[in-house]
N, CA and C atoms of all chains as a GROMACS GRO file, in nm:
protein
  624
    1MET      N    1  -4.286  30.931   9.592
    1MET     CA    2  -4.336  31.027   9.689
    1MET      C    3  -4.311  30.981   9.832
    2SER      N    4  -4.347  30.854   9.860
    2SER     CA    5  -4.327  30.806   9.996
    2SER      C    6  -4.179  30.801  10.032
    3ALA      N    7  -4.095  30.776   9.933
    3ALA     CA    8  -3.951  30.772   9.960
    3ALA      C    9  -3.900  30.909  10.003
    4GLN      N   10  -3.953  31.016   9.937
    4GLN     CA   11  -3.907  31.150   9.975
    4GLN      C   12  -3.953  31.187  10.116
    5ILE      N   13  -4.081  31.152  10.147
    5ILE     CA   14  -4.132  31.182  10.281
    5ILE      C   15  -4.045  31.116  10.386
    6LEU      N   16  -4.016  30.987  10.364
    6LEU     CA   17  -3.937  30.913  10.463
    6LEU      C   18  -3.795  30.970  10.473
    7ALA      N   19  -3.737  31.006  10.358
    7ALA     CA   20  -3.600  31.059  10.361
    7ALA      C   21  -3.593  31.190  10.437
    8VAL      N   22  -3.690  31.280  10.410
    8VAL     CA   23  -3.691  31.409  10.481
    8VAL      C   24  -3.711  31.388  10.630
    9ALA      N   25  -3.805  31.298  10.666
    9ALA     CA   26  -3.831  31.274  10.808
    9ALA      C   27  -3.708  31.216  10.876
   10LEU      N   28  -3.637  31.126  10.807
   10LEU     CA   29  -3.518  31.067  10.870
   10LEU      C   30  -3.410  31.172  10.890
   11ILE      N   31  -3.393  31.259  10.789
   11ILE     CA   32  -3.289  31.363  10.804
   11ILE      C   33  -3.326  31.458  10.918
   12LEU      N   34  -3.455  31.499  10.924
   12LEU     CA   35  -3.498  31.589  11.032
   12LEU      C   36  -3.479  31.523  11.168
   13GLY      N   37  -3.518  31.394  11.176
   13GLY     CA   38  -3.502  31.322  11.302
   13GLY      C   39  -3.357  31.314  11.343
   14GLN      N   40  -3.268  31.290  11.246
   14GLN     CA   41  -3.126  31.280  11.280
   14GLN      C   42  -3.070  31.416  11.320
   15LEU      N   43  -3.121  31.523  11.258
   15LEU     CA   44  -3.076  31.657  11.301
   15LEU      C   45  -3.118  31.685  11.444
   16MET      N   46  -3.245  31.647  11.478
   16MET     CA   47  -3.293  31.670  11.614
   16MET      C   48  -3.211  31.590  11.714
   17LEU      N   49  -3.182  31.464  11.679
   17LEU     CA   50  -3.103  31.383  11.771
   17LEU      C   51  -2.961  31.437  11.782
   18GLY      N   52  -2.909  31.494  11.672
   18GLY     CA   53  -2.777  31.555  11.679
   18GLY      C   54  -2.776  31.674  11.772
   19ALA      N   55  -2.884  31.754  11.768
   19ALA     CA   56  -2.893  31.866  11.861
   19ALA      C   57  -2.902  31.816  12.004
   20SER      N   58  -2.975  31.705  12.028
   20SER     CA   59  -2.981  31.650  12.164
   20SER      C   60  -2.843  31.602  12.208
   21LEU      N   61  -2.768  31.542  12.114
   21LEU     CA   62  -2.632  31.499  12.149
   21LEU      C   63  -2.547  31.618  12.190
   22LEU      N   64  -2.564  31.732  12.118
   22LEU     CA   65  -2.487  31.851  12.154
   22LEU      C   66  -2.524  31.901  12.294
   23CYS      N   67  -2.657  31.902  12.326
   23CYS     CA   68  -2.700  31.944  12.459
   23CYS      C   69  -2.638  31.854  12.566
   24ALA      N   70  -2.643  31.721  12.541
   24ALA     CA   71  -2.588  31.628  12.640
   24ALA      C   72  -2.438  31.646  12.653
   25THR      N   73  -2.370  31.674  12.540
   25THR     CA   74  -2.225  31.695  12.547
   25THR      C   75  -2.190  31.820  12.626
   26TYR      N   76  -2.274  31.926  12.608
   26TYR     CA   77  -2.249  32.047  12.687
   26TYR      C   78  -2.262  32.017  12.836
   27ARG      N   79  -2.367  31.940  12.874
   27ARG     CA   80  -2.386  31.908  13.015
   27ARG      C   81  -2.271  31.822  13.065
   28LEU      N   82  -2.220  31.735  12.978
   28LEU     CA   83  -2.107  31.649  13.016
   28LEU      C   84  -1.982  31.732  13.038
   29MET      N   85  -1.961  31.835  12.956
   29MET     CA   86  -1.840  31.915  12.967
   29MET      C   87  -1.851  32.018  13.079
   30ALA      N   88  -1.971  32.081  13.092
   30ALA     CA   89  -1.982  32.198  13.178
   30ALA      C   90  -2.010  32.162  13.324
   31GLY      N   91  -2.059  32.043  13.349
   31GLY     CA   92  -2.087  32.006  13.486
   31GLY      C   93  -2.216  32.064  13.539
   32PRO      N   94  -2.225  32.141  13.644
   32PRO     CA   95  -2.112  32.189  13.724
   32PRO      C   96  -2.058  32.085  13.822
   33ARG      N   97  -2.131  31.979  13.853
   33ARG     CA   98  -2.079  31.882  13.950
   33ARG      C   99  -2.070  31.746  13.884
   34ALA      N  100  -2.010  31.651  13.957
   34ALA     CA  101  -1.984  31.519  13.898
   34ALA      C  102  -2.114  31.449  13.860
   35GLN      N  103  -2.219  31.465  13.944
   35GLN     CA  104  -2.343  31.393  13.911
   35GLN      C  105  -2.408  31.450  13.785
   36ASP      N  106  -2.389  31.581  13.756
   36ASP     CA  107  -2.440  31.637  13.632
   36ASP      C  108  -2.368  31.576  13.512
   37ARG      N  109  -2.238  31.553  13.528
   37ARG     CA  110  -2.163  31.492  13.417
   37ARG      C  111  -2.211  31.350  13.390
   38VAL      N  112  -2.237  31.275  13.498
   38VAL     CA  113  -2.287  31.138  13.479
   38VAL      C  114  -2.423  31.141  13.409
   39LEU      N  115  -2.506  31.238  13.447
   39LEU     CA  116  -2.638  31.251  13.383
   39LEU      C  117  -2.622  31.284  13.234
   40GLY      N  118  -2.527  31.374  13.202
   40GLY     CA  119  -2.501  31.406  13.062
   40GLY      C  120  -2.454  31.287  12.984
   41LEU      N  121  -2.368  31.204  13.046
   41LEU     CA  122  -2.319  31.084  12.978
   41LEU      C  123  -2.433  30.987  12.952
   42ASP      N  124  -2.524  30.972  13.050
   42ASP     CA  125  -2.639  30.884  13.034
   42ASP      C  126  -2.727  30.932  12.918
   43SER      N  127  -2.756  31.062  12.915
   43SER     CA  128  -2.837  31.117  12.806
   43SER      C  129  -2.766  31.101  12.672
   44LEU      N  130  -2.633  31.114  12.674
   44LEU     CA  131  -2.555  31.100  12.550
   44LEU      C  132  -2.570  30.960  12.491
   45TYR      N  133  -2.558  30.857  12.575
   45TYR     CA  134  -2.565  30.723  12.517
   45TYR      C  135  -2.706  30.688  12.473
   46VAL      N  136  -2.807  30.738  12.544
   46VAL     CA  137  -2.944  30.709  12.500
   46VAL      C  138  -2.970  30.772  12.362
   47ASN      N  139  -2.925  30.898  12.346
   47ASN     CA  140  -2.948  30.964  12.218
   47ASN      C  141  -2.867  30.899  12.106
   48ALA      N  142  -2.746  30.852  12.139
   48ALA     CA  143  -2.666  30.783  12.038
   48ALA      C  144  -2.733  30.653  11.996
   49MET      N  145  -2.796  30.585  12.094
   49MET     CA  146  -2.867  30.461  12.061
   49MET      C  147  -2.985  30.488  11.968
   50LEU      N  148  -3.060  30.598  11.996
   50LEU     CA  149  -3.172  30.632  11.907
   50LEU      C  150  -3.121  30.668  11.768
   51MET      N  151  -3.007  30.737  11.762
   51MET     CA  152  -2.947  30.772  11.634
   51MET      C  153  -2.911  30.647  11.553
   52LEU      N  154  -2.858  30.545  11.623
   52LEU     CA  155  -2.824  30.420  11.554
   52LEU      C  156  -2.949  30.352  11.500
   53LEU      N  157  -3.061  30.359  11.577
   53LEU     CA  158  -3.185  30.299  11.527
   53LEU      C  159  -3.230  30.370  11.400
   54LEU      N  160  -3.213  30.503  11.395
   54LEU     CA  161  -3.251  30.575  11.274
   54LEU      C  162  -3.161  30.537  11.156
   55PHE      N  163  -3.030  30.518  11.183
   55PHE     CA  164  -2.940  30.469  11.078
   55PHE      C  165  -2.989  30.335  11.026
   56GLY      N  166  -3.036  30.248  11.119
   56GLY     CA  167  -3.086  30.117  11.079
   56GLY      C  168  -3.208  30.128  10.988
   57ILE      N  169  -3.301  30.222  11.021
   57ILE     CA  170  -3.419  30.239  10.936
   57ILE      C  171  -3.376  30.292  10.799
   58ARG      N  172  -3.279  30.383  10.799
   58ARG     CA  173  -3.239  30.444  10.672
   58ARG      C  174  -3.173  30.342  10.579
   59THR      N  175  -3.083  30.259  10.634
   59THR     CA  176  -3.010  30.167  10.547
   59THR      C  177  -3.081  30.033  10.530
   60GLY      N  178  -3.176  30.000  10.620
   60GLY     CA  179  -3.242  29.873  10.609
   60GLY      C  180  -3.159  29.755  10.656
   61LYS      N  181  -3.052  29.780  10.729
   61LYS     CA  182  -2.968  29.670  10.780
   61LYS      C  183  -2.999  29.647  10.928
   62THR      N  184  -2.987  29.521  10.973
   62THR     CA  185  -3.017  29.490  11.113
   62THR      C  186  -2.893  29.501  11.201
   63VAL      N  187  -2.776  29.526  11.141
   63VAL     CA  188  -2.654  29.537  11.222
   63VAL      C  189  -2.665  29.650  11.323
   64TYR      N  190  -2.728  29.761  11.280
   64TYR     CA  191  -2.738  29.877  11.366
   64TYR      C  192  -2.823  29.848  11.489
   65PHE      N  193  -2.925  29.760  11.473
   65PHE     CA  194  -3.007  29.724  11.588
   65PHE      C  195  -2.922  29.656  11.694
   66GLU      N  196  -2.834  29.565  11.651
   66GLU     CA  197  -2.751  29.494  11.749
   66GLU      C  198  -2.658  29.590  11.820
   67ALA      N  199  -2.601  29.685  11.744
   67ALA     CA  200  -2.514  29.785  11.808
   67ALA      C  201  -2.593  29.866  11.909
   68ALA      N  202  -2.718  29.902  11.875
   68ALA     CA  203  -2.800  29.982  11.968
   68ALA      C  204  -2.829  29.903  12.095
   69LEU      N  205  -2.856  29.773  12.080
   69LEU     CA  206  -2.884  29.691  12.199
   69LEU      C  207  -2.761  29.684  12.289
   70ILE      N  208  -2.642  29.670  12.228
   70ILE     CA  209  -2.520  29.661  12.308
   70ILE      C  210  -2.494  29.794  12.378
   71ILE      N  211  -2.519  29.906  12.307
   71ILE     CA  212  -2.500  30.038  12.371
   71ILE      C  213  -2.595  30.052  12.490
   72ALA      N  214  -2.720  30.006  12.475
   72ALA     CA  215  -2.816  30.017  12.585
   72ALA      C  216  -2.767  29.940  12.706
   73ILE      N  217  -2.719  29.817  12.684
   73ILE     CA  218  -2.677  29.733  12.797
   73ILE      C  219  -2.552  29.790  12.863
   74LEU      N  220  -2.451  29.826  12.781
   74LEU     CA  221  -2.326  29.875  12.839
   74LEU      C  222  -2.346  30.012  12.904
   75GLY      N  223  -2.435  30.095  12.847
   75GLY     CA  224  -2.459  30.226  12.907
   75GLY      C  225  -2.522  30.214  13.044
   76PHE      N  226  -2.616  30.119  13.058
   76PHE     CA  227  -2.677  30.095  13.189
   76PHE      C  228  -2.570  30.057  13.291
   77THR      N  229  -2.481  29.964  13.253
   77THR     CA  230  -2.376  29.921  13.344
   77THR      C  231  -2.284  30.037  13.381
   78ALA      N  232  -2.250  30.120  13.280
   78ALA     CA  233  -2.158  30.231  13.306
   78ALA      C  234  -2.220  30.331  13.402
   79THR      N  235  -2.348  30.367  13.381
   79THR     CA  236  -2.409  30.465  13.469
   79THR      C  237  -2.424  30.410  13.610
   80MET      N  238  -2.460  30.281  13.622
   80MET     CA  239  -2.468  30.219  13.754
   80MET      C  240  -2.334  30.226  13.825
   81ALA      N  241  -2.226  30.191  13.753
   81ALA     CA  242  -2.094  30.191  13.816
   81ALA      C  243  -2.054  30.332  13.858
   82LEU      N  244  -2.084  30.432  13.772
   82LEU     CA  245  -2.047  30.570  13.806
   82LEU      C  246  -2.126  30.620  13.926
   83ALA      N  247  -2.257  30.586  13.932
   83ALA     CA  248  -2.338  30.630  14.046
   83ALA      C  249  -2.288  30.565  14.174
   84LYS      N  250  -2.251  30.438  14.165
   84LYS     CA  251  -2.196  30.368  14.282
   84LYS      C  252  -2.065  30.433  14.324
   85PHE      N  253  -1.985  30.471  14.226
   85PHE     CA  254  -1.858  30.536  14.259
   85PHE      C  255  -1.882  30.670  14.328
   86LEU      N  256  -1.981  30.746  14.278
   86LEU     CA  257  -2.010  30.876  14.339
   86LEU      C  258  -2.056  30.859  14.483
   87MET      N  259  -2.129  30.750  14.510
   87MET     CA  260  -2.183  30.735  14.644
   87MET      C  261  -2.076  30.688  14.742
   88ARG      N  262  -1.994  30.591  14.703
   88ARG     CA  263  -1.904  30.528  14.798
   88ARG      C  264  -1.757  30.553  14.773
   89GLY      N  265  -1.722  30.605  14.657
   89GLY     CA  266  -1.580  30.623  14.627
   89GLY      C  267  -1.513  30.498  14.576
   90GLU      N  268  -1.591  30.386  14.568
   90GLU     CA  269  -1.538  30.263  14.510
   90GLU      C  270  -1.649  30.198  14.431
   91VAL      N  271  -1.611  30.122  14.328
   91VAL     CA  272  -1.713  30.054  14.249
   91VAL      C  273  -1.743  29.918  14.310
   92ILE      N  274  -1.637  29.841  14.340
   92ILE     CA  275  -1.656  29.709  14.400
   92ILE      C  276  -1.590  29.711  14.536
   93GLU      N  277  -1.668  29.682  14.639
   93GLU     CA  278  -1.611  29.690  14.774
   93GLU      C  279  -1.579  29.551  14.824
   94MET      N  280  -3.051  30.563  10.165
   94MET     CA  281  -3.168  30.603  10.085
   94MET      C  282  -3.221  30.486  10.003
   95THR      N  283  -3.203  30.364  10.048
   95THR     CA  284  -3.246  30.253   9.965
   95THR      C  285  -3.383  30.204  10.004
   96ILE      N  286  -3.432  30.248  10.122
   96ILE     CA  287  -3.543  30.174  10.179
   96ILE      C  288  -3.678  30.231  10.140
   97GLY      N  289  -3.685  30.364  10.113
   97GLY     CA  290  -3.814  30.427  10.096
   97GLY      C  291  -3.891  30.378   9.975
   98ALA      N  292  -3.822  30.336   9.871
   98ALA     CA  293  -3.891  30.300   9.747
   98ALA      C  294  -3.978  30.176   9.764
   99GLU      N  295  -3.935  30.084   9.852
   99GLU     CA  296  -4.010  29.959   9.864
   99GLU      C  297  -4.125  29.970   9.961
  100LEU      N  298  -4.126  30.074  10.044
  100LEU     CA  299  -4.233  30.086  10.142
  100LEU      C  300  -4.358  30.142  10.076
  101PRO      N  301  -4.478  30.090  10.109
  101PRO     CA  302  -4.601  30.156  10.063
  101PRO      C  303  -4.619  30.290  10.131
  102ALA      N  304  -4.703  30.374  10.070
  102ALA     CA  305  -4.712  30.514  10.117
  102ALA      C  306  -4.759  30.523  10.260
  103TRP      N  307  -4.862  30.444  10.298
  103TRP     CA  308  -4.913  30.456  10.435
  103TRP      C  309  -4.806  30.420  10.537
  104ALA      N  310  -4.726  30.317  10.506
  104ALA     CA  311  -4.621  30.277  10.600
  104ALA      C  312  -4.513  30.383  10.608
  105ALA      N  313  -4.478  30.442  10.493
  105ALA     CA  314  -4.374  30.545  10.494
  105ALA      C  315  -4.417  30.666  10.577
  106ILE      N  316  -4.546  30.705  10.561
  106ILE     CA  317  -4.594  30.821  10.637
  106ILE      C  318  -4.598  30.789  10.786
  107ALA      N  319  -4.644  30.667  10.819
  107ALA     CA  320  -4.650  30.630  10.961
  107ALA      C  321  -4.511  30.626  11.021
  108VAL      N  322  -4.414  30.567  10.948
  108VAL     CA  323  -4.276  30.562  11.000
  108VAL      C  324  -4.220  30.702  11.016
  109ALA      N  325  -4.250  30.791  10.918
  109ALA     CA  326  -4.199  30.927  10.926
  109ALA      C  327  -4.254  30.999  11.049
  110VAL      N  328  -4.386  30.983  11.074
  110VAL     CA  329  -4.446  31.050  11.190
  110VAL      C  330  -4.387  30.997  11.320
  111LEU      N  331  -4.371  30.864  11.328
  111LEU     CA  332  -4.316  30.805  11.451
  111LEU      C  333  -4.173  30.851  11.476
  112VAL      N  334  -4.093  30.854  11.366
  112VAL     CA  335  -3.953  30.896  11.381
  112VAL      C  336  -3.946  31.042  11.427
  113LEU      N  337  -4.027  31.128  11.364
  113LEU     CA  338  -4.023  31.270  11.401
  113LEU      C  339  -4.069  31.291  11.545
  114ALA      N  340  -4.176  31.220  11.586
  114ALA     CA  341  -4.225  31.236  11.723
  114ALA      C  342  -4.121  31.188  11.823
  115GLY      N  343  -4.058  31.073  11.795
  115GLY     CA  344  -3.957  31.022  11.888
  115GLY      C  345  -3.838  31.114  11.899
  116ALA      N  346  -3.788  31.163  11.785
  116ALA     CA  347  -3.672  31.252  11.788
  116ALA      C  348  -3.708  31.384  11.857
  117ALA      N  349  -3.832  31.432  11.837
  117ALA     CA  350  -3.873  31.556  11.903
  117ALA      C  351  -3.876  31.536  12.055
  118MET      N  352  -3.926  31.420  12.100
  118MET     CA  353  -3.926  31.390  12.244
  118MET      C  354  -3.784  31.393  12.299
  119ALA      N  355  -3.691  31.327  12.228
  119ALA     CA  356  -3.552  31.324  12.275
  119ALA      C  357  -3.494  31.465  12.279
  120LEU      N  358  -3.530  31.548  12.179
  120LEU     CA  359  -3.477  31.685  12.176
  120LEU      C  360  -3.532  31.768  12.291
  121VAL      N  361  -3.662  31.753  12.319
  121VAL     CA  362  -3.722  31.828  12.431
  121VAL      C  363  -3.654  31.788  12.562
  122GLY      N  364  -3.629  31.657  12.578
  122GLY     CA  365  -3.560  31.612  12.698
  122GLY      C  366  -3.420  31.670  12.709
  123ALA      N  367  -3.349  31.674  12.597
  123ALA     CA  368  -3.212  31.726  12.601
  123ALA      C  369  -3.210  31.875  12.629
  124ILE      N  370  -3.308  31.949  12.574
  124ILE     CA  371  -3.313  32.093  12.602
  124ILE      C  372  -3.343  32.116  12.750
  125GLY      N  373  -3.431  32.033  12.806
  125GLY     CA  374  -3.457  32.042  12.950
  125GLY      C  375  -3.332  32.016  13.031
  126LEU      N  376  -3.254  31.915  12.988
  126LEU     CA  377  -3.128  31.884  13.056
  126LEU      C  378  -3.034  32.004  13.050
  127LEU      N  379  -3.041  32.078  12.940
  127LEU     CA  380  -2.953  32.195  12.924
  127LEU      C  381  -2.998  32.312  13.010
  128ARG      N  382  -3.128  32.333  13.025
  128ARG     CA  383  -3.175  32.460  13.077
  128ARG      C  384  -3.216  32.459  13.224
  129PHE      N  385  -3.249  32.339  13.281
  129PHE     CA  386  -3.300  32.341  13.417
  129PHE      C  387  -3.191  32.380  13.516
  130GLY      N  388  -3.236  32.431  13.634
  130GLY     CA  389  -3.143  32.498  13.722
  130GLY      C  390  -3.061  32.409  13.812
  131SER      N  391  -3.124  32.313  13.881
  131SER     CA  392  -3.049  32.234  13.978
  131SER      C  393  -3.040  32.090  13.932
  132PHE      N  394  -2.952  32.014  13.997
  132PHE     CA  395  -2.934  31.874  13.954
  132PHE      C  396  -3.062  31.795  13.969
  133TYR      N  397  -3.138  31.819  14.077
  133TYR     CA  398  -3.259  31.739  14.099
  133TYR      C  399  -3.367  31.774  13.998
  134ASP      N  400  -3.366  31.897  13.944
  134ASP     CA  401  -3.455  31.929  13.832
  134ASP      C  402  -3.407  31.862  13.704
  135ARG      N  403  -3.275  31.866  13.683
  135ARG     CA  404  -3.220  31.812  13.557
  135ARG      C  405  -3.235  31.662  13.548
  136LEU      N  406  -3.261  31.595  13.661
  136LEU     CA  407  -3.276  31.450  13.658
  136LEU      C  408  -3.399  31.408  13.578
  137HIS      N  409  -3.501  31.494  13.571
  137HIS     CA  410  -3.629  31.452  13.511
  137HIS      C  411  -3.633  31.455  13.358
  138PRO      N  412  -3.590  31.563  13.290
  138PRO     CA  413  -3.615  31.568  13.146
  138PRO      C  414  -3.552  31.457  13.061
  139PRO      N  415  -3.432  31.402  13.091
  139PRO     CA  416  -3.381  31.298  13.000
  139PRO      C  417  -3.470  31.175  12.993
  140THR      N  418  -3.557  31.155  13.094
  140THR     CA  419  -3.643  31.037  13.088
  140THR      C  420  -3.747  31.048  12.976
  141LEU      N  421  -3.772  31.171  12.926
  141LEU     CA  422  -3.857  31.182  12.806
  141LEU      C  423  -3.795  31.105  12.690
  142GLY      N  424  -3.663  31.124  12.671
  142GLY     CA  425  -3.596  31.054  12.563
  142GLY      C  426  -3.590  30.905  12.586
  143THR      N  427  -3.566  30.863  12.715
  143THR     CA  428  -3.550  30.720  12.738
  143THR      C  429  -3.683  30.648  12.738
  144SER      N  430  -3.794  30.716  12.767
  144SER     CA  431  -3.923  30.644  12.762
  144SER      C  432  -3.994  30.669  12.629
  145ALA      N  433  -4.046  30.789  12.610
  145ALA     CA  434  -4.127  30.815  12.491
  145ALA      C  435  -4.042  30.809  12.363
  146GLY      N  436  -3.922  30.869  12.366
  146GLY     CA  437  -3.838  30.868  12.246
  146GLY      C  438  -3.803  30.727  12.202
  147THR      N  439  -3.760  30.643  12.299
  147THR     CA  440  -3.724  30.506  12.265
  147THR      C  441  -3.844  30.428  12.214
  148VAL      N  442  -3.958  30.442  12.281
  148VAL     CA  443  -4.077  30.366  12.240
  148VAL      C  444  -4.118  30.405  12.098
  149LEU      N  445  -4.122  30.536  12.069
  149LEU     CA  446  -4.169  30.581  11.938
  149LEU      C  447  -4.073  30.539  11.826
  150ILE      N  448  -3.942  30.556  11.849
  150ILE     CA  449  -3.847  30.521  11.743
  150ILE      C  450  -3.840  30.370  11.724
  151CYS      N  451  -3.851  30.294  11.833
  151CYS     CA  452  -3.854  30.149  11.818
  151CYS      C  453  -3.982  30.105  11.746
  152ALA      N  454  -4.094  30.175  11.771
  152ALA     CA  455  -4.218  30.142  11.699
  152ALA      C  456  -4.201  30.170  11.551
  153ALA      N  457  -4.133  30.280  11.516
  153ALA     CA  458  -4.106  30.309  11.375
  153ALA      C  459  -4.023  30.199  11.313
  154SER      N  460  -3.920  30.153  11.386
  154SER     CA  461  -3.834  30.048  11.334
  154SER      C  462  -3.910  29.917  11.316
  155ILE      N  463  -3.995  29.883  11.416
  155ILE     CA  464  -4.074  29.760  11.406
  155ILE      C  465  -4.166  29.766  11.285
  156LEU      N  466  -4.235  29.880  11.267
  156LEU     CA  467  -4.328  29.895  11.155
  156LEU      C  468  -4.255  29.883  11.022
  157CYS      N  469  -4.141  29.953  11.012
  157CYS     CA  470  -4.064  29.954  10.888
  157CYS      C  471  -4.019  29.813  10.850
  158PHE      N  472  -3.955  29.742  10.945
  158PHE     CA  473  -3.902  29.611  10.910
  158PHE      C  474  -4.010  29.506  10.899
  159SER      N  475  -4.124  29.524  10.970
  159SER     CA  476  -4.234  29.428  10.954
  159SER      C  477  -4.294  29.439  10.816
  160VAL      N  478  -4.313  29.564  10.766
  160VAL     CA  479  -4.372  29.580  10.633
  160VAL      C  480  -4.274  29.536  10.525
  161LEU      N  481  -4.146  29.570  10.544
  161LEU     CA  482  -4.046  29.533  10.443
  161LEU      C  483  -4.024  29.383  10.437
  162GLY      N  484  -4.014  29.319  10.556
  162GLY     CA  485  -3.981  29.178  10.558
  162GLY      C  486  -4.103  29.088  10.546
  163THR      N  487  -4.223  29.148  10.542
  163THR     CA  488  -4.350  29.076  10.534
  163THR      C  489  -4.364  28.972  10.644
  164ARG      N  490  -4.294  28.995  10.757
  164ARG     CA  491  -4.318  28.912  10.874
  164ARG      C  492  -4.303  29.002  10.994
  165LEU      N  493  -4.357  28.958  11.107
  165LEU     CA  494  -4.351  29.042  11.226
  165LEU      C  495  -4.209  29.045  11.279
  166SER      N  496  -4.156  29.166  11.297
  166SER     CA  497  -4.019  29.181  11.346
  166SER      C  498  -4.024  29.257  11.476
  167VAL      N  499  -4.015  29.184  11.587
  167VAL     CA  500  -4.040  29.247  11.716
  167VAL      C  501  -3.915  29.254  11.802
  168HIS      N  502  -3.794  29.231  11.746
  168HIS     CA  503  -3.680  29.229  11.837
  168HIS      C  504  -3.645  29.366  11.891
  169GLU      N  505  -3.703  29.476  11.832
  169GLU     CA  506  -3.682  29.607  11.894
  169GLU      C  507  -3.749  29.617  12.030
  170MET      N  508  -3.848  29.528  12.055
  170MET     CA  509  -3.912  29.526  12.187
  170MET      C  510  -3.810  29.500  12.297
  171LEU      N  511  -3.699  29.430  12.262
  171LEU     CA  512  -3.594  29.406  12.361
  171LEU      C  513  -3.539  29.537  12.414
  172ILE      N  514  -3.512  29.632  12.322
  172ILE     CA  515  -3.457  29.762  12.363
  172ILE      C  516  -3.558  29.835  12.450
  173VAL      N  517  -3.686  29.836  12.406
  173VAL     CA  518  -3.790  29.905  12.485
  173VAL      C  519  -3.798  29.847  12.625
  174LEU      N  520  -3.803  29.714  12.631
  174LEU     CA  521  -3.813  29.647  12.762
  174LEU      C  522  -3.693  29.682  12.849
  175PHE      N  523  -3.575  29.675  12.790
  175PHE     CA  524  -3.454  29.698  12.867
  175PHE      C  525  -3.447  29.842  12.918
  176MET      N  526  -3.477  29.939  12.830
  176MET     CA  527  -3.471  30.078  12.874
  176MET      C  528  -3.576  30.107  12.980
  177THR      N  529  -3.696  30.048  12.966
  177THR     CA  530  -3.801  30.072  13.064
  177THR      C  531  -3.762  30.019  13.200
  178VAL      N  532  -3.692  29.906  13.202
  178VAL     CA  533  -3.655  29.847  13.331
  178VAL      C  534  -3.536  29.920  13.392
  179THR      N  535  -3.436  29.957  13.310
  179THR     CA  536  -3.311  30.004  13.368
  179THR      C  537  -3.310  30.154  13.401
  180THR      N  538  -3.384  30.237  13.326
  180THR     CA  539  -3.374  30.381  13.350
  180THR      C  540  -3.415  30.423  13.491
  181PRO      N  541  -3.528  30.375  13.545
  181PRO     CA  542  -3.562  30.414  13.682
  181PRO      C  543  -3.456  30.370  13.782
  182VAL      N  544  -3.398  30.250  13.761
  182VAL     CA  545  -3.297  30.201  13.855
  182VAL      C  546  -3.176  30.293  13.855
  183THR      N  547  -3.125  30.328  13.735
  183THR     CA  548  -3.005  30.411  13.731
  183THR      C  549  -3.032  30.550  13.789
  184PHE      N  550  -3.148  30.608  13.754
  184PHE     CA  551  -3.170  30.745  13.799
  184PHE      C  552  -3.200  30.751  13.949
  185MET      N  553  -3.268  30.649  14.003
  185MET     CA  554  -3.286  30.645  14.147
  185MET      C  555  -3.151  30.636  14.217
  186LEU      N  556  -3.063  30.548  14.166
  186LEU     CA  557  -2.931  30.532  14.228
  186LEU      C  558  -2.851  30.661  14.218
  187LEU      N  559  -2.859  30.727  14.101
  187LEU     CA  560  -2.785  30.852  14.082
  187LEU      C  561  -2.838  30.960  14.176
  188ALA      N  562  -2.971  30.967  14.192
  188ALA     CA  563  -3.029  31.068  14.280
  188ALA      C  564  -2.990  31.040  14.425
  189ARG      N  565  -2.988  30.911  14.465
  189ARG     CA  566  -2.947  30.880  14.602
  189ARG      C  567  -2.801  30.917  14.624
  190ALA      N  568  -2.717  30.891  14.522
  190ALA     CA  569  -2.576  30.926  14.535
  190ALA      C  570  -2.558  31.077  14.548
  191ALA      N  571  -2.634  31.154  14.467
  191ALA     CA  572  -2.622  31.300  14.474
  191ALA      C  573  -2.671  31.351  14.609
  192LEU      N  574  -2.782  31.292  14.658
  192LEU     CA  575  -2.835  31.333  14.788
  192LEU      C  576  -2.735  31.303  14.899
  193TYR      N  577  -2.671  31.187  14.891
  193TYR     CA  578  -2.570  31.148  14.989
  193TYR      C  579  -2.455  31.246  14.989
  194ARG      N  580  -2.409  31.284  14.869
  194ARG     CA  581  -2.298  31.379  14.860
  194ARG      C  582  -2.338  31.515  14.916
  195ASP      N  583  -2.463  31.559  14.882
  195ASP     CA  584  -2.507  31.689  14.931
  195ASP      C  585  -2.519  31.690  15.084
  196ARG      N  586  -2.565  31.579  15.141
  196ARG     CA  587  -2.579  31.573  15.287
  196ARG      C  588  -2.442  31.573  15.356
  197ILE      N  589  -2.347  31.501  15.296
  197ILE     CA  590  -2.212  31.500  15.353
  197ILE      C  591  -2.154  31.640  15.355
  198GLU      N  592  -2.181  31.717  15.248
  198GLU     CA  593  -2.127  31.852  15.242
  198GLU      C  594  -2.206  31.951  15.326
  199GLY      N  595  -2.321  31.908  15.382
  199GLY     CA  596  -2.403  31.999  15.461
  199GLY      C  597  -2.474  32.103  15.377
  200ASN      N  598  -2.511  32.068  15.254
  200ASN     CA  599  -2.583  32.160  15.166
  200ASN      C  600  -2.720  32.190  15.226
  201PRO      N  601  -2.754  32.317  15.252
  201PRO     CA  602  -2.882  32.347  15.318
  201PRO      C  603  -3.004  32.330  15.227
  202ASP      N  604  -2.983  32.309  15.096
  202ASP     CA  605  -3.097  32.300  15.005
  202ASP      C  606  -3.161  32.162  15.003
  203VAL      N  607  -3.096  32.062  15.060
  203VAL     CA  608  -3.154  31.928  15.058
  203VAL      C  609  -3.199  31.891  15.199
  204PRO      N  610  -3.306  31.810  15.210
  204PRO     CA  611  -3.349  31.765  15.344
  204PRO      C  612  -3.243  31.677  15.407
  205GLN      N  613  -3.222  31.693  15.537
  205GLN     CA  614  -3.110  31.624  15.600
  205GLN      C  615  -3.143  31.481  15.641
  206SER      N  616  -3.273  31.445  15.646
  206SER     CA  617  -3.304  31.306  15.677
  206SER      C  618  -3.422  31.263  15.593
  207ASP      N  619  -3.440  31.129  15.582
  207ASP     CA  620  -3.548  31.077  15.499
  207ASP      C  621  -3.683  31.085  15.570
  208GLY      N  622  -3.682  31.100  15.702
  208GLY     CA  623  -3.806  31.094  15.780
  208GLY      C  624  -3.902  31.201  15.737
   0.00000   0.00000   0.00000
């Protein structure tokens, strides 16, 4: 019984996160301006990281946790660099 | 589908509730990102996913692996800590960059000075 509850909840959670990924992808594609695209990319990587955590719970492996941590760190760096680029036109001055 | 059989019922139900709540938070944030009108409005809703969504799903993961491994497994706290520290920094920087661009273009919808 508990296995079915957990399986259904994980599938529902992954569907919801998939819908969030679609919303973020639309914002990434549609813009309308560059800062909206950066915001969509930021939301995309956060939702992908949550999705990886759910994969980790489903399979019981810790590999997914490490991938999620790396996505969190690299996503932060990417958004910082893009915001810096939007402000100054260069990343490293 | 290998994990549910070994979890006791109370832990499975708690993990299920936490996962559903976290994913729902992320979905609400993403819908807000889709529907709000201006960039400065759209800046707010994704933080639902980065704060509440991350905390709830990481709590589900901590509970699941702590019960399964019969020891405390807290390394998901690293993700929570990191997201809590970095999200305000990135969004403040992004908002300042957008404000700078709008001021350069002479957009009348944004205030022209910080004073």
